[in-house]
Structure formats: structure tokens, C-alpha cells
BAVEX-940408 format. One record per residue (C-alpha): x, y, z; chain; residue number from 1; residue in three letters. Coordinates in steps of 0.001 Angstrom, whole numbers. Example, Ala and Ser with C-alpha at 12.3 -4.5 7.8 and 13.67 -1.06 7.14 Angstrom:
<rs>
@xx->12300&yy->-4500&zz->7800&kette->A&nr->1&rest->ALA
@xx->13670&yy->-1060&zz->7140&kette->A&nr->2&rest->SER
</rs>
This chain:
<rs>
@xx->0&yy->0&zz->0&kette->A&nr->1&rest->UNK
@xx->1148&yy->3485&zz->-822&kette->A&nr->2&rest->UNK
@xx->-326&yy->6802&zz->219&kette->A&nr->3&rest->UNK
@xx->-1208&yy->9581&zz->-2193&kette->A&nr->4&rest->UNK
@xx->1052&yy->9707&zz->-5235&kette->A&nr->5&rest->UNK
@xx->3892&yy->7784&zz->-3575&kette->A&nr->6&rest->UNK
@xx->5589&yy->5126&zz->-5665&kette->A&nr->7&rest->UNK
@xx->7634&yy->2087&zz->-4662&kette->A&nr->8&rest->UNK
@xx->11286&yy->2756&zz->-3938&kette->A&nr->9&rest->UNK
@xx->13844&yy->1261&zz->-6310&kette->A&nr->10&rest->UNK
@xx->14437&yy->-1588&zz->-3840&kette->A&nr->11&rest->UNK
@xx->10713&yy->-2231&zz->-3466&kette->A&nr->12&rest->UNK
@xx->10234&yy->-2250&zz->-7233&kette->A&nr->13&rest->UNK
@xx->13107&yy->-4710&zz->-7658&kette->A&nr->14&rest->UNK
@xx->11418&yy->-7007&zz->-5110&kette->A&nr->15&rest->UNK
@xx->8046&yy->-6682&zz->-6847&kette->A&nr->16&rest->UNK
@xx->9639&yy->-7449&zz->-10227&kette->A&nr->17&rest->UNK
@xx->11453&yy->-10493&zz->-8820&kette->A&nr->18&rest->UNK
@xx->8235&yy->-11844&zz->-7282&kette->A&nr->19&rest->UNK
@xx->6337&yy->-11267&zz->-10543&kette->A&nr->20&rest->UNK
@xx->8951&yy->-13177&zz->-12537&kette->A&nr->21&rest->UNK
@xx->8507&yy->-16073&zz->-10096&kette->A&nr->22&rest->UNK
@xx->4772&yy->-16137&zz->-10854&kette->A&nr->23&rest->UNK
@xx->3396&yy->-14179&zz->-7906&kette->A&nr->24&rest->UNK
@xx->583&yy->-11667&zz->-8318&kette->A&nr->25&rest->UNK
@xx->1931&yy->-8248&zz->-7348&kette->A&nr->26&rest->UNK
@xx->344&yy->-4802&zz->-7211&kette->A&nr->27&rest->UNK
@xx->894&yy->-1438&zz->-5607&kette->A&nr->28&rest->UNK
@xx->-2393&yy->-97&zz->-4289&kette->A&nr->29&rest->UNK
@xx->-3279&yy->3377&zz->-3072&kette->A&nr->30&rest->UNK
@xx->-6575&yy->2589&zz->-1341&kette->A&nr->31&rest->UNK
@xx->-8475&yy->-127&zz->452&kette->A&nr->32&rest->UNK
@xx->-10984&yy->-326&zz->-2412&kette->A&nr->33&rest->UNK
@xx->-8231&yy->-809&zz->-4994&kette->A&nr->34&rest->UNK
@xx->-6604&yy->-3551&zz->-2909&kette->A&nr->35&rest->UNK
@xx->-9968&yy->-5201&zz->-2259&kette->A&nr->36&rest->UNK
@xx->-10722&yy->-5277&zz->-5994&kette->A&nr->37&rest->UNK
@xx->-7362&yy->-6776&zz->-6916&kette->A&nr->38&rest->UNK
@xx->-7519&yy->-9408&zz->-4173&kette->A&nr->39&rest->UNK
@xx->-11140&yy->-10290&zz->-4987&kette->A&nr->40&rest->UNK
@xx->-10329&yy->-10673&zz->-8679&kette->A&nr->41&rest->UNK
@xx->-7306&yy->-12830&zz->-7853&kette->A&nr->42&rest->UNK
@xx->-9376&yy->-15079&zz->-5608&kette->A&nr->43&rest->UNK
@xx->-12325&yy->-15163&zz->-8018&kette->A&nr->44&rest->UNK
@xx->-14656&yy->-13530&zz->-5497&kette->A&nr->45&rest->UNK
@xx->-17602&yy->-11520&zz->-6796&kette->A&nr->46&rest->UNK
@xx->-17529&yy->-7829&zz->-5744&kette->A&nr->47&rest->UNK
@xx->-21269&yy->-7315&zz->-5213&kette->A&nr->48&rest->UNK
</rs>
């Protein structure tokens, strides 16, 4: 999670890239709703 317009640091981005290459789902979210949507989609949960 990041606040406002903050972006991952270079070290954080390297970690995210490494996890993605290994097949993990990765995302940087800026709100609860954004995170909830990504997690729900990943788990196949309907967002009603």
C-alpha cells in the first residue's frame, strides 16, 4: 500500500519485479478499495 502519489522505492520495485517473474501476483495499491478489488479478482470472489 502506498499513500497519495507515492511510488515504490527502487528496492521495493526490484522485489516486486522479482516476485512477478517467479509467478506471484503483485500490485501497488493506493486505497483499500483498490486492494480489495485486486484481491477479490485474484481469488475469483464476486464484488457485489
